[in-house]
N, C-alpha and C positions, 0 to 999 in steps of 0.2 A: 191563573197567578202570574206567573215563567213569564208568560207572554206579556203580563199589561206591564210588568215591570219593567221588562225587555224591551218596549216600544217606548213606554218612559222616559228609560237611559237614551236611546237613539235620540226620543225628542231634547232633550236636553243638551245633546252636544252643539246645535247652530245657537240653541241659546246662551251657552256660557261663552261661542267664539263669537258669535254679536255683544253681549255686555264686556268680552276682556277688550275686543277692537276699540270700545267707547271709552272702555275705560283707562286704555291705552293712549288713544286720541287726545285724550281730555286732559291727561298728566303729562303728557309731551306738549300738549299747546300750555298749560299754566305754568311746567317750569323746565327752564334752561339751564342744560349741564354747563353751558360754557359762559357763564353771567357771570362767574366771578374772573372772568380773562377782557370780559366787556372793560371792567373797568380800570386795565394797564390802558385802554385806548389803542391795542395793537392787532386792526383788523384780520393780518395774516396770520397771525396766533389764532385767531377767534375760527378762522375761514379752516387754519387745519386741522383745528379741535373740532369742529363739525364735522369735518372730511372723515376722520378718524372713527369719528362715534356714528359715521351716520345721519346725519340730522340733515343734510341734504339733498336724502333721497326724500320721496313724495311719501307722507304716512302710513300710506300702505302699502309700499315695499319696505319701510321701518317695521310694519307690523309685523311683517312677514317673515323677517330676519330673527325679530324677536320670538315668535312663534315657536318657530324652529329652533332654538336656542334652550328656551323655555321646556320644551319637550325632553329636550334630550337632557337637562339639568343644569345647565349652562344660563344662568341669571343674571348674569352681570356682575358689575362689581359698584360696590357701595362708595360713591364719592366722597361720604363721611367718614369713613373709617378705611377704605381704601382696600378693603375686605371683601372674600365673596360672598354674592347678597344670598346664596342656598344653607350657608353654614348661620350665615344672621338670624336669616327666618328662622333657620331649624330649632336655635336655641330660645328664640323669643314666642314661637307656638308650642311649643312642650312646655314653657312654666304657664303659659295661656292655658293649654287643655289640663294642665293640673286644675288649678283655678275651677274651669269650666264642668271637669268633671264632677267635683265635692260637690259643687257650686249647684250643681243642676241634680244630681239626688237627692241634697239634701230640700231644695225646693221644693221637687216633684211630692216626695216623700209627706213633706208637712202642708203644702198647699193643696193636694188633694183629699188627707185627710180633713183639714179643716174644712176642705169645699162642702163633704158628705158628711162630717159632721153638724155645719150649719144647716145644709138644707133639709136633711133627718129630724132635726130639733128647730126648727123655723119658728121662729120670735119667738124665744127661749132665753134666760138669762145666758149663758154660754154664747149664743149666737152673738146676739147683741154683743156682747164682750169683744169678738172676735170677728164681728164686721169695725168697731171700734177700732182694733187694733192696723187691721190693714188698710181702713182708710189714713191712720197716722203713719204708716209703712210707706205708700202712695203718695203722703206730703211730705215727708221727709226727704232732703235731699241726698243721696249717699255720701258725698265729702264730709256731710253735717256728722250725719251717722257714723261715720268711719272715725272721723275725731274723738268725738266722744267716747265711742269704743276702746280705742290709746287711752285714753284718759284712767273710765272708770272701770273696764277691763286689766289695765295693763300698769299702769303708773301709782295711779292711788295705791291701788293694795299694796304696792311694792311698799310708799312709804309706812301704807297704816300694821301693817303686818310685820315690816321690819327685815324684809324680804333682801336677799342678796343681790339676788336679780329680778325681774318680772315677770309674774305667772307666765306672760303669753307675751311673743315677742312679735313685733310690729314692724321692721326691717327684713325683707328677701324672703325667701321659700328657706333659707336652712341657714345654720351658722355658720362665720367662714370657720371654724373651727373645727368643723363636721358636725356630726350628730346621728343619731339613732332615730326611731320611729317618733320618740318622744319629743324630741327638739323638733322637728317636723310637722309634728300637729300640733305644736307652742306655735310656729308662724303661720301655720293655717289658719287658724279659729277666725283670727280679725279677718284677713282679708277676704272668708268665705262668708261670714255675715255680713260684712260690708257690701257684699255683692250678692246676696240673697233676700233682704229685707223689701226690695221694692219687690221683686221678681215673684216670692210668697203670697204677698200682699195680693198682687194682679192677678194670679194664677187661680190662688183660694176663691177669687171673687168669680171668676169663671165659673169655675167649679162647682161653685154654688149654684151661680145660676143653671148653671148646664143641668143641677139634677133635679133643682125644682122643677124644671121643665119634663123632664124623664120622670118623675115622678107624676105628673098629673097627668103624661100617655095613658091610650084607650087600651095597651095593651098589659101596663104595669095594674092598673083598677080590673081588670080581667082579672090578671094572675092572683090580686085579692079577694077577688069573687070566690075563685074556685079554691081559697082556703091555702095556697100557698104560706109557706112560714114565712113572717119577715125580713129575717136576714137573708134568706134566697129571693126575694122580692126587690129587696134595695140593691145586693150586690150581683147576684144572676140574673136579674133582669136591666136595671133602670142603672146602674154604674157603669158598665161598659159602655151604652150609646152616650150616656153623660159625658165619658171622655174623648169622644169626636170633636167637640168645638176648643176643646183642651187639647187637644193632638195641633191643632192647626195654628194656635198660639204659640205653643212650646215650641214648633218645629220653626218659625218665623223666628222668636227670641232666640235660638239657642243657635240657629246661623250665623245670628248676627255677632254673639257672643263669641265667637273663634276670631272674629276680626281683631280682638283684643279689648280688654278692660283698661279704657282709660282711667277713669276716675280713681277704682281700685288701685292700679297696678304705680300710679302715681303718689297716693296717700302712702303705701307701703312699700316703693320701690322695688317695684317687681319687673323687670327686666323681660317683658311679655311682649306681645303683640300690639298693644293700646299705645305704652311705654314708646317700642320701637316706631311707631306711627308719627307719634309727636315730634319723635326726635328727627326722624327722615323731615316732617313736614317745615320746619322751623327751619332745618338746615337746604332743603330743597332737594332731599334726594332724591330724583325722578325713578333710578333705578330701583330701590324698596319698596320706592311707593307703587308703583306697579305691580311687581306682585304680590304686594299687599292687596291690594286690591281686585286685583284678578283670585286670590284664595281666598276673600272672604267670600268676593260672588259665587264661589263654589262650592262651601260651604251650606250656603242659603237658598241654593238651586238643589245641594243633596238632600237638603233636608226638607224640602217640599214634597221631591221625590219619595222620602221615606213617610211622612207625613199621608200620601195617599196610598202608599202599603199599608200601614197601619189600618187606615180606615176599612179597608175590607175586611181585618182581621180582628178588629172589634163589632164589627156592624156584618152578619150574614149575610143581610138580606143587601148590601150592595154585590155589585156586577161588574164583570168587568168585559 
C-alpha cells in the first residue's frame, strides 16, 4: 500500500505541474494587469509596468518565476486590494473549509443512510418517498432553496413568534459582535443546508444504485444461502463494496468544493473562495485567479489520489 501511495504521489506531481502551467498561461492570456494603464493612452507607462511585472518575458519564463515564488510562499500582490495574495487566499480558504467540512459530513451521513435504506427496502413506500425527494433536490436550484430557507427558517419565524432576532442568521459565519458556539451554529445552519441539498440527493441515488448492485452479487447470495445473518450480509459483505462507486463521485465533488461555493457564499455573504473568485474575475485580478485555479486543481488531484487509496481499504480484492 505504501509503495502504491508513493508511486501515485510521484505521478501526481507532473500532472499538477502541467495543470498549473496551463492554468497560468490561460489566465495570463485572458487578463492583462496593465489594462487600466492602457486607458491613459501612455505607451511608455504601459511598457514600464509590463517590464516591472515581467509580462514582457516569454510565458514559460513567467511561469518559472511565478512557480519559484509560489513554492516560497510569495504568491504576488492582489491588484484589487493591493494586499499580498497569500493572506487573502488563507482567509477565504478558511471560511470555505468550514462550510465544506460540515457540509460533507452531513451529506455523507444522510446520503449513505438514505441510499442503503432505500436499497434494502426497495420499492417500499419510504423508498418511493426518498426517491421523490431526491429528484426534487436535484431539480431545485441551490440559490432558490437558499432564499426560500432564509424566508421560512429565519425571517418568517421571527414575525410569527414575535422574536427579538431571527432564530437562524443568514449573513456571514459569525456576528460582528462575536459569539460562542451557539452563534456560530445559528450562522452555519442555512448555508450548510443550501450547500447539501443537491449533494445529498445526488449521492443518495449513487449509493442506492450501487447497493442494489452489490445485494444482487453472487457472493451476497452465497452468504445468504450459508445462513449468514441479514445484518452481517448487508453491512459486512454488500455495504463496503457498494461504497466504492460513491467514493469516486465524492472524491471529485469534494475536490471541486474546495474551489469555492459560489452560490452559497454569494447568498449568505460569506467571504470564501467562491466569492473571492467572482470578485477577482470581475476586477481582472490575475494574481489571485492564478493561485485560486492552481489550488483548486491541487485539491481535485489530491482527492482523486485519496479515492484510489480508499478502494484498497474498502475492497481487499483490489491489489496494487
